TORVO-134589 format. One record per atom (N, C-alpha, C): residue number from 1; residue in three letters; atom name; x, y, z. Coordinates in steps of 0.02 Angstrom, whole numbers, m for minus. Layout:
REM residues N
{nr->NUM; rest->ALA; atom->CA; X->X; Y->Y; Z->Z}
...
REM end
This chain:
REM residues 104
{nr->1; rest->MET; atom->N; X->27; Y->1081; Z->m519}
{nr->1; rest->MET; atom->CA; X->45; Y->1053; Z->m573}
{nr->1; rest->MET; atom->C; X->82; Y->979; Z->m548}
{nr->2; rest->LEU; atom->N; X->71; Y->921; Z->m566}
{nr->2; rest->LEU; atom->CA; X->100; Y->872; Z->m552}
{nr->2; rest->LEU; atom->C; X->138; Y->837; Z->m601}
{nr->3; rest->ILE; atom->N; X->203; Y->824; Z->m584}
{nr->3; rest->ILE; atom->CA; X->247; Y->796; Z->m638}
{nr->3; rest->ILE; atom->C; X->259; Y->732; Z->m614}
{nr->4; rest->ILE; atom->N; X->254; Y->675; Z->m662}
{nr->4; rest->ILE; atom->CA; X->257; Y->617; Z->m635}
{nr->4; rest->ILE; atom->C; X->328; Y->581; Z->m687}
{nr->5; rest->ASP; atom->N; X->368; Y->550; Z->m664}
{nr->5; rest->ASP; atom->CA; X->433; Y->518; Z->m690}
{nr->5; rest->ASP; atom->C; X->383; Y->461; Z->m741}
{nr->6; rest->ALA; atom->N; X->395; Y->467; Z->m801}
{nr->6; rest->ALA; atom->CA; X->374; Y->415; Z->m846}
{nr->6; rest->ALA; atom->C; X->392; Y->339; Z->m840}
{nr->7; rest->GLU; atom->N; X->441; Y->322; Z->m807}
{nr->7; rest->GLU; atom->CA; X->457; Y->262; Z->m782}
{nr->7; rest->GLU; atom->C; X->409; Y->238; Z->m750}
{nr->8; rest->LEU; atom->N; X->371; Y->272; Z->m708}
{nr->8; rest->LEU; atom->CA; X->325; Y->240; Z->m653}
{nr->8; rest->LEU; atom->C; X->264; Y->220; Z->m694}
{nr->9; rest->CYS; atom->N; X->251; Y->226; Z->m760}
{nr->9; rest->CYS; atom->CA; X->199; Y->210; Z->m788}
{nr->9; rest->CYS; atom->C; X->210; Y->145; Z->m834}
{nr->10; rest->GLU; atom->N; X->279; Y->104; Z->m819}
{nr->10; rest->GLU; atom->CA; X->283; Y->45; Z->m844}
{nr->10; rest->GLU; atom->C; X->296; Y->m20; Z->m801}
{nr->11; rest->PRO; atom->N; X->296; Y->m72; Z->m802}
{nr->11; rest->PRO; atom->CA; X->317; Y->m122; Z->m758}
{nr->11; rest->PRO; atom->C; X->379; Y->m106; Z->m737}
{nr->12; rest->PRO; atom->N; X->382; Y->m129; Z->m662}
{nr->12; rest->PRO; atom->CA; X->338; Y->m161; Z->m610}
{nr->12; rest->PRO; atom->C; X->285; Y->m108; Z->m580}
{nr->13; rest->SER; atom->N; X->269; Y->m64; Z->m595}
{nr->13; rest->SER; atom->CA; X->209; Y->m20; Z->m592}
{nr->13; rest->SER; atom->C; X->139; Y->m56; Z->m612}
{nr->14; rest->GLU; atom->N; X->90; Y->m46; Z->m582}
{nr->14; rest->GLU; atom->CA; X->26; Y->m68; Z->m612}
{nr->14; rest->GLU; atom->C; X->m13; Y->10; Z->m646}
{nr->15; rest->VAL; atom->N; X->m6; Y->m6; Z->m708}
{nr->15; rest->VAL; atom->CA; X->m32; Y->42; Z->m753}
{nr->15; rest->VAL; atom->C; X->m103; Y->57; Z->m730}
{nr->16; rest->VAL; atom->N; X->m150; Y->21; Z->m711}
{nr->16; rest->VAL; atom->CA; X->m206; Y->42; Z->m681}
{nr->16; rest->VAL; atom->C; X->m206; Y->94; Z->m616}
{nr->17; rest->LEU; atom->N; X->m164; Y->68; Z->m595}
{nr->17; rest->LEU; atom->CA; X->m154; Y->115; Z->m528}
{nr->17; rest->LEU; atom->C; X->m120; Y->189; Z->m547}
{nr->18; rest->PHE; atom->N; X->m66; Y->202; Z->m605}
{nr->18; rest->PHE; atom->CA; X->m50; Y->256; Z->m628}
{nr->18; rest->PHE; atom->C; X->m105; Y->291; Z->m656}
{nr->19; rest->ARG; atom->N; X->m154; Y->258; Z->m691}
{nr->19; rest->ARG; atom->CA; X->m210; Y->294; Z->m707}
{nr->19; rest->ARG; atom->C; X->m252; Y->333; Z->m655}
{nr->20; rest->ASP; atom->N; X->m277; Y->293; Z->m589}
{nr->20; rest->ASP; atom->CA; X->m306; Y->314; Z->m547}
{nr->20; rest->ASP; atom->C; X->m267; Y->376; Z->m512}
{nr->21; rest->ILE; atom->N; X->m203; Y->360; Z->m503}
{nr->21; rest->ILE; atom->CA; X->m156; Y->423; Z->m478}
{nr->21; rest->ILE; atom->C; X->m182; Y->493; Z->m521}
{nr->22; rest->THR; atom->N; X->m165; Y->493; Z->m584}
{nr->22; rest->THR; atom->CA; X->m172; Y->539; Z->m649}
{nr->22; rest->THR; atom->C; X->m246; Y->555; Z->m628}
{nr->23; rest->LEU; atom->N; X->m296; Y->523; Z->m632}
{nr->23; rest->LEU; atom->CA; X->m377; Y->544; Z->m617}
{nr->23; rest->LEU; atom->C; X->m381; Y->580; Z->m547}
{nr->24; rest->TYR; atom->N; X->m360; Y->549; Z->m505}
{nr->24; rest->TYR; atom->CA; X->m370; Y->581; Z->m445}
{nr->24; rest->TYR; atom->C; X->m344; Y->639; Z->m429}
{nr->25; rest->SER; atom->N; X->m261; Y->657; Z->m474}
{nr->25; rest->SER; atom->CA; X->m242; Y->716; Z->m459}
{nr->25; rest->SER; atom->C; X->m284; Y->774; Z->m504}
{nr->26; rest->ASN; atom->N; X->m312; Y->760; Z->m569}
{nr->26; rest->ASN; atom->CA; X->m335; Y->805; Z->m599}
{nr->26; rest->ASN; atom->C; X->m399; Y->818; Z->m583}
{nr->27; rest->CYS; atom->N; X->m441; Y->770; Z->m570}
{nr->27; rest->CYS; atom->CA; X->m515; Y->784; Z->m562}
{nr->27; rest->CYS; atom->C; X->m511; Y->803; Z->m474}
{nr->28; rest->LEU; atom->N; X->m495; Y->775; Z->m429}
{nr->28; rest->LEU; atom->CA; X->m514; Y->781; Z->m370}
{nr->28; rest->LEU; atom->C; X->m470; Y->847; Z->m345}
{nr->29; rest->LEU; atom->N; X->m400; Y->852; Z->m363}
{nr->29; rest->LEU; atom->CA; X->m342; Y->896; Z->m332}
{nr->29; rest->LEU; atom->C; X->m325; Y->952; Z->m391}
{nr->30; rest->GLY; atom->N; X->m361; Y->948; Z->m437}
{nr->30; rest->GLY; atom->CA; X->m358; Y->1006; Z->m489}
{nr->30; rest->GLY; atom->C; X->m292; Y->1019; Z->m519}
{nr->31; rest->GLN; atom->N; X->m255; Y->960; Z->m518}
{nr->31; rest->GLN; atom->CA; X->m190; Y->967; Z->m553}
{nr->31; rest->GLN; atom->C; X->m177; Y->945; Z->m624}
{nr->32; rest->LYS; atom->N; X->m143; Y->984; Z->m662}
{nr->32; rest->LYS; atom->CA; X->m134; Y->961; Z->m726}
{nr->32; rest->LYS; atom->C; X->m70; Y->905; Z->m707}
{nr->33; rest->VAL; atom->N; X->m67; Y->856; Z->m752}
{nr->33; rest->VAL; atom->CA; X->m22; Y->796; Z->m745}
{nr->33; rest->VAL; atom->C; X->18; Y->802; Z->m812}
{nr->34; rest->LEU; atom->N; X->84; Y->810; Z->m781}
{nr->34; rest->LEU; atom->CA; X->137; Y->798; Z->m829}
{nr->34; rest->LEU; atom->C; X->174; Y->742; Z->m834}
{nr->35; rest->LEU; atom->N; X->202; Y->721; Z->m885}
{nr->35; rest->LEU; atom->CA; X->227; Y->651; Z->m888}
{nr->35; rest->LEU; atom->C; X->306; Y->675; Z->m914}
{nr->36; rest->GLU; atom->N; X->356; Y->658; Z->m867}
{nr->36; rest->GLU; atom->CA; X->425; Y->680; Z->m870}
{nr->36; rest->GLU; atom->C; X->465; Y->619; Z->m903}
{nr->37; rest->CYS; atom->N; X->488; Y->622; Z->m979}
{nr->37; rest->CYS; atom->CA; X->538; Y->594; Z->m1006}
{nr->37; rest->CYS; atom->C; X->582; Y->623; Z->m1054}
{nr->38; rest->ASP; atom->N; X->632; Y->591; Z->m1087}
{nr->38; rest->ASP; atom->CA; X->661; Y->612; Z->m1134}
{nr->38; rest->ASP; atom->C; X->626; Y->615; Z->m1195}
{nr->39; rest->LYS; atom->N; X->646; Y->651; Z->m1233}
{nr->39; rest->LYS; atom->CA; X->609; Y->675; Z->m1312}
{nr->39; rest->LYS; atom->C; X->601; Y->602; Z->m1348}
{nr->40; rest->GLU; atom->N; X->648; Y->561; Z->m1365}
{nr->40; rest->GLU; atom->CA; X->658; Y->523; Z->m1406}
{nr->40; rest->GLU; atom->C; X->603; Y->449; Z->m1378}
{nr->41; rest->TYR; atom->N; X->578; Y->461; Z->m1303}
{nr->41; rest->TYR; atom->CA; X->543; Y->401; Z->m1269}
{nr->41; rest->TYR; atom->C; X->462; Y->421; Z->m1271}
{nr->42; rest->ARG; atom->N; X->446; Y->488; Z->m1290}
{nr->42; rest->ARG; atom->CA; X->376; Y->502; Z->m1276}
{nr->42; rest->ARG; atom->C; X->324; Y->476; Z->m1327}
{nr->43; rest->ASP; atom->N; X->350; Y->457; Z->m1395}
{nr->43; rest->ASP; atom->CA; X->294; Y->405; Z->m1436}
{nr->43; rest->ASP; atom->C; X->298; Y->342; Z->m1401}
{nr->44; rest->PHE; atom->N; X->328; Y->312; Z->m1375}
{nr->44; rest->PHE; atom->CA; X->345; Y->250; Z->m1339}
{nr->44; rest->PHE; atom->C; X->293; Y->241; Z->m1290}
{nr->45; rest->TYR; atom->N; X->302; Y->296; Z->m1238}
{nr->45; rest->TYR; atom->CA; X->254; Y->305; Z->m1179}
{nr->45; rest->TYR; atom->C; X->186; Y->320; Z->m1192}
{nr->46; rest->TYR; atom->N; X->174; Y->372; Z->m1252}
{nr->46; rest->TYR; atom->CA; X->113; Y->384; Z->m1275}
{nr->46; rest->TYR; atom->C; X->63; Y->304; Z->m1293}
{nr->47; rest->LYS; atom->N; X->96; Y->274; Z->m1332}
{nr->47; rest->LYS; atom->CA; X->60; Y->217; Z->m1367}
{nr->47; rest->LYS; atom->C; X->49; Y->166; Z->m1292}
{nr->48; rest->TRP; atom->N; X->96; Y->168; Z->m1279}
{nr->48; rest->TRP; atom->CA; X->88; Y->116; Z->m1208}
{nr->48; rest->TRP; atom->C; X->34; Y->149; Z->m1165}
{nr->49; rest->LEU; atom->N; X->32; Y->206; Z->m1157}
{nr->49; rest->LEU; atom->CA; X->m27; Y->216; Z->m1119}
{nr->49; rest->LEU; atom->C; X->m97; Y->216; Z->m1147}
{nr->50; rest->LYS; atom->N; X->m91; Y->247; Z->m1220}
{nr->50; rest->LYS; atom->CA; X->m148; Y->241; Z->m1249}
{nr->50; rest->LYS; atom->C; X->m187; Y->178; Z->m1263}
{nr->51; rest->ASN; atom->N; X->m138; Y->124; Z->m1284}
{nr->51; rest->ASN; atom->CA; X->m161; Y->49; Z->m1282}
{nr->51; rest->ASN; atom->C; X->m185; Y->19; Z->m1212}
{nr->52; rest->ARG; atom->N; X->m169; Y->46; Z->m1159}
{nr->52; rest->ARG; atom->CA; X->m201; Y->21; Z->m1091}
{nr->52; rest->ARG; atom->C; X->m236; Y->71; Z->m1064}
{nr->53; rest->CYS; atom->N; X->m283; Y->117; Z->m1098}
{nr->53; rest->CYS; atom->CA; X->m332; Y->166; Z->m1084}
{nr->53; rest->CYS; atom->C; X->m305; Y->201; Z->m1026}
{nr->54; rest->ALA; atom->N; X->m249; Y->226; Z->m1007}
{nr->54; rest->ALA; atom->CA; X->m218; Y->263; Z->m968}
{nr->54; rest->ALA; atom->C; X->m193; Y->315; Z->m973}
{nr->55; rest->PHE; atom->N; X->m198; Y->357; Z->m1030}
{nr->55; rest->PHE; atom->CA; X->m186; Y->424; Z->m1050}
{nr->55; rest->PHE; atom->C; X->m228; Y->483; Z->m1054}
{nr->56; rest->ASP; atom->N; X->m293; Y->458; Z->m1024}
{nr->56; rest->ASP; atom->CA; X->m342; Y->502; Z->m1013}
{nr->56; rest->ASP; atom->C; X->m325; Y->567; Z->m972}
{nr->57; rest->TYR; atom->N; X->m284; Y->574; Z->m919}
{nr->57; rest->TYR; atom->CA; X->m276; Y->622; Z->m884}
{nr->57; rest->TYR; atom->C; X->m207; Y->653; Z->m883}
{nr->58; rest->VAL; atom->N; X->m181; Y->636; Z->m928}
{nr->58; rest->VAL; atom->CA; X->m94; Y->668; Z->m948}
{nr->58; rest->VAL; atom->C; X->m112; Y->711; Z->m980}
{nr->59; rest->TYR; atom->N; X->m88; Y->769; Z->m956}
{nr->59; rest->TYR; atom->CA; X->m98; Y->835; Z->m992}
{nr->59; rest->TYR; atom->C; X->m46; Y->832; Z->m1053}
{nr->60; rest->ASP; atom->N; X->16; Y->823; Z->m1031}
{nr->60; rest->ASP; atom->CA; X->75; Y->844; Z->m1093}
{nr->60; rest->ASP; atom->C; X->142; Y->795; Z->m1063}
{nr->61; rest->PHE; atom->N; X->194; Y->793; Z->m1105}
{nr->61; rest->PHE; atom->CA; X->258; Y->771; Z->m1094}
{nr->61; rest->PHE; atom->C; X->309; Y->828; Z->m1092}
{nr->62; rest->VAL; atom->N; X->348; Y->814; Z->m1043}
{nr->62; rest->VAL; atom->CA; X->395; Y->870; Z->m1030}
{nr->62; rest->VAL; atom->C; X->458; Y->846; Z->m1014}
{nr->63; rest->LYS; atom->N; X->519; Y->890; Z->m1051}
{nr->63; rest->LYS; atom->CA; X->583; Y->864; Z->m1029}
{nr->63; rest->LYS; atom->C; X->600; Y->844; Z->m953}
{nr->64; rest->PRO; atom->N; X->649; Y->808; Z->m925}
{nr->64; rest->PRO; atom->CA; X->666; Y->791; Z->m863}
{nr->64; rest->PRO; atom->C; X->687; Y->873; Z->m831}
{nr->65; rest->LYS; atom->N; X->657; Y->883; Z->m774}
{nr->65; rest->LYS; atom->CA; X->687; Y->945; Z->m735}
{nr->65; rest->LYS; atom->C; X->676; Y->1019; Z->m773}
{nr->66; rest->SER; atom->N; X->623; Y->1024; Z->m815}
{nr->66; rest->SER; atom->CA; X->609; Y->1075; Z->m863}
{nr->66; rest->SER; atom->C; X->537; Y->1111; Z->m820}
{nr->67; rest->GLU; atom->N; X->503; Y->1070; Z->m781}
{nr->67; rest->GLU; atom->CA; X->454; Y->1116; Z->m742}
{nr->67; rest->GLU; atom->C; X->454; Y->1096; Z->m683}
{nr->68; rest->TYR; atom->N; X->420; Y->1139; Z->m632}
{nr->68; rest->TYR; atom->CA; X->423; Y->1138; Z->m567}
{nr->68; rest->TYR; atom->C; X->346; Y->1123; Z->m538}
{nr->69; rest->GLY; atom->N; X->350; Y->1087; Z->m506}
{nr->69; rest->GLY; atom->CA; X->274; Y->1080; Z->m469}
{nr->69; rest->GLY; atom->C; X->284; Y->1027; Z->m422}
{nr->70; rest->ILE; atom->N; X->228; Y->986; Z->m388}
{nr->70; rest->ILE; atom->CA; X->235; Y->921; Z->m351}
{nr->70; rest->ILE; atom->C; X->264; Y->868; Z->m404}
{nr->71; rest->SER; atom->N; X->299; Y->825; Z->m374}
{nr->71; rest->SER; atom->CA; X->341; Y->774; Z->m415}
{nr->71; rest->SER; atom->C; X->328; Y->703; Z->m377}
{nr->72; rest->ILE; atom->N; X->320; Y->659; Z->m425}
{nr->72; rest->ILE; atom->CA; X->321; Y->588; Z->m409}
{nr->72; rest->ILE; atom->C; X->382; Y->558; Z->m454}
{nr->73; rest->ARG; atom->N; X->426; Y->542; Z->m429}
{nr->73; rest->ARG; atom->CA; X->500; Y->514; Z->m467}
{nr->73; rest->ARG; atom->C; X->522; Y->458; Z->m438}
{nr->74; rest->THR; atom->N; X->571; Y->425; Z->m468}
{nr->74; rest->THR; atom->CA; X->608; Y->384; Z->m438}
{nr->74; rest->THR; atom->C; X->662; Y->391; Z->m402}
{nr->75; rest->LYS; atom->N; X->695; Y->455; Z->m404}
{nr->75; rest->LYS; atom->CA; X->756; Y->474; Z->m359}
{nr->75; rest->LYS; atom->C; X->734; Y->530; Z->m319}
{nr->76; rest->LYS; atom->N; X->747; Y->509; Z->m251}
{nr->76; rest->LYS; atom->CA; X->744; Y->555; Z->m204}
{nr->76; rest->LYS; atom->C; X->758; Y->626; Z->m195}
{nr->77; rest->GLU; atom->N; X->820; Y->636; Z->m218}
{nr->77; rest->GLU; atom->CA; X->852; Y->712; Z->m223}
{nr->77; rest->GLU; atom->C; X->811; Y->757; Z->m254}
{nr->78; rest->ILE; atom->N; X->758; Y->730; Z->m307}
{nr->78; rest->ILE; atom->CA; X->731; Y->783; Z->m338}
{nr->78; rest->ILE; atom->C; X->650; Y->756; Z->m327}
{nr->79; rest->ALA; atom->N; X->612; Y->753; Z->m296}
{nr->79; rest->ALA; atom->CA; X->558; Y->718; Z->m272}
{nr->79; rest->ALA; atom->C; X->531; Y->740; Z->m213}
{nr->80; rest->ASN; atom->N; X->456; Y->752; Z->m220}
{nr->80; rest->ASN; atom->CA; X->419; Y->756; Z->m166}
{nr->80; rest->ASN; atom->C; X->404; Y->702; Z->m127}
{nr->81; rest->ILE; atom->N; X->380; Y->664; Z->m186}
{nr->81; rest->ILE; atom->CA; X->367; Y->587; Z->m178}
{nr->81; rest->ILE; atom->C; X->410; Y->535; Z->m204}
{nr->82; rest->GLN; atom->N; X->453; Y->499; Z->m185}
{nr->82; rest->GLN; atom->CA; X->498; Y->458; Z->m208}
{nr->82; rest->GLN; atom->C; X->480; Y->379; Z->m196}
{nr->83; rest->ILE; atom->N; X->466; Y->344; Z->m257}
{nr->83; rest->ILE; atom->CA; X->439; Y->283; Z->m264}
{nr->83; rest->ILE; atom->C; X->488; Y->246; Z->m308}
{nr->84; rest->GLU; atom->N; X->498; Y->184; Z->m301}
{nr->84; rest->GLU; atom->CA; X->517; Y->134; Z->m349}
{nr->84; rest->GLU; atom->C; X->466; Y->110; Z->m406}
{nr->85; rest->SER; atom->N; X->395; Y->97; Z->m382}
{nr->85; rest->SER; atom->CA; X->336; Y->91; Z->m434}
{nr->85; rest->SER; atom->C; X->287; Y->97; Z->m396}
{nr->86; rest->ILE; atom->N; X->236; Y->100; Z->m436}
{nr->86; rest->ILE; atom->CA; X->173; Y->123; Z->m413}
{nr->86; rest->ILE; atom->C; X->140; Y->52; Z->m402}
{nr->87; rest->ASN; atom->N; X->99; Y->30; Z->m337}
{nr->87; rest->ASN; atom->CA; X->77; Y->m42; Z->m324}
{nr->87; rest->ASN; atom->C; X->19; Y->m40; Z->m263}
{nr->88; rest->TYR; atom->N; X->m9; Y->m96; Z->m276}
{nr->88; rest->TYR; atom->CA; X->m67; Y->m83; Z->m219}
{nr->88; rest->TYR; atom->C; X->m35; Y->m75; Z->m150}
{nr->89; rest->SER; atom->N; X->22; Y->m89; Z->m131}
{nr->89; rest->SER; atom->CA; X->48; Y->m76; Z->m62}
{nr->89; rest->SER; atom->C; X->57; Y->m19; Z->m52}
{nr->90; rest->ASN; atom->N; X->77; Y->43; Z->m108}
{nr->90; rest->ASN; atom->CA; X->73; Y->107; Z->m82}
{nr->90; rest->ASN; atom->C; X->40; Y->153; Z->m114}
{nr->91; rest->LEU; atom->N; X->m22; Y->122; Z->m156}
{nr->91; rest->LEU; atom->CA; X->m60; Y->181; Z->m179}
{nr->91; rest->LEU; atom->C; X->m88; Y->218; Z->m132}
{nr->92; rest->ASN; atom->N; X->m111; Y->197; Z->m84}
{nr->92; rest->ASN; atom->CA; X->m145; Y->239; Z->m27}
{nr->92; rest->ASN; atom->C; X->m107; Y->288; Z->m3}
{nr->93; rest->ASP; atom->N; X->m51; Y->269; Z->9}
{nr->93; rest->ASP; atom->CA; X->11; Y->333; Z->40}
{nr->93; rest->ASP; atom->C; X->22; Y->387; Z->m14}
{nr->94; rest->ILE; atom->N; X->18; Y->380; Z->m86}
{nr->94; rest->ILE; atom->CA; X->37; Y->409; Z->m144}
{nr->94; rest->ILE; atom->C; X->m16; Y->459; Z->m128}
{nr->95; rest->ILE; atom->N; X->m81; Y->433; Z->m137}
{nr->95; rest->ILE; atom->CA; X->m138; Y->482; Z->m133}
{nr->95; rest->ILE; atom->C; X->m146; Y->533; Z->m73}
{nr->96; rest->ARG; atom->N; X->m121; Y->496; Z->m12}
{nr->96; rest->ARG; atom->CA; X->m129; Y->536; Z->54}
{nr->96; rest->ARG; atom->C; X->m73; Y->590; Z->50}
{nr->97; rest->ARG; atom->N; X->m13; Y->571; Z->37}
{nr->97; rest->ARG; atom->CA; X->35; Y->633; Z->24}
{nr->97; rest->ARG; atom->C; X->22; Y->669; Z->m29}
{nr->98; rest->LEU; atom->N; X->m16; Y->657; Z->m97}
{nr->98; rest->LEU; atom->CA; X->m35; Y->705; Z->m140}
{nr->98; rest->LEU; atom->C; X->m87; Y->756; Z->m110}
{nr->99; rest->SER; atom->N; X->m134; Y->732; Z->m77}
{nr->99; rest->SER; atom->CA; X->m178; Y->776; Z->m46}
{nr->99; rest->SER; atom->C; X->m147; Y->810; Z->4}
{nr->100; rest->ILE; atom->N; X->m97; Y->810; Z->37}
{nr->100; rest->ILE; atom->CA; X->m69; Y->838; Z->91}
{nr->100; rest->ILE; atom->C; X->m35; Y->894; Z->45}
{nr->101; rest->LEU; atom->N; X->19; Y->879; Z->m7}
{nr->101; rest->LEU; atom->CA; X->46; Y->927; Z->m27}
{nr->101; rest->LEU; atom->C; X->19; Y->983; Z->m80}
{nr->102; rest->CYS; atom->N; X->m42; Y->956; Z->m111}
{nr->102; rest->CYS; atom->CA; X->m83; Y->1015; Z->m149}
{nr->102; rest->CYS; atom->C; X->m126; Y->1047; Z->m98}
{nr->103; rest->SER; atom->N; X->m128; Y->1022; Z->m24}
{nr->103; rest->SER; atom->CA; X->m182; Y->1077; Z->6}
{nr->103; rest->SER; atom->C; X->m123; Y->1134; Z->47}
{nr->104; rest->GLN; atom->N; X->m62; Y->1125; Z->31}
{nr->104; rest->GLN; atom->CA; X->m24; Y->1181; Z->68}
{nr->104; rest->GLN; atom->C; X->m16; Y->1230; Z->21}
REM end
């Protein structure tokens, strides 16, 4: 299971790269992708991603810290992969680290 902080799908992150990570995680690594956000923001993130064709590989929304698995978050103390945004300069590193974490 891959848990991604919902903040990472909005600017300054590149939404197309967010979709690439979810596609790679789901199709090639066999991970269910969960988007982590508070309940009151779920509709916002759903519409944001749907309108940008980036919701295809997101399985569901979950409350923060309610599920366990490999995580990509903005806060280091609770993340396997800690980043401030998803961008072209860190995409390859994120993919490489996900591959390593999923193979363990």
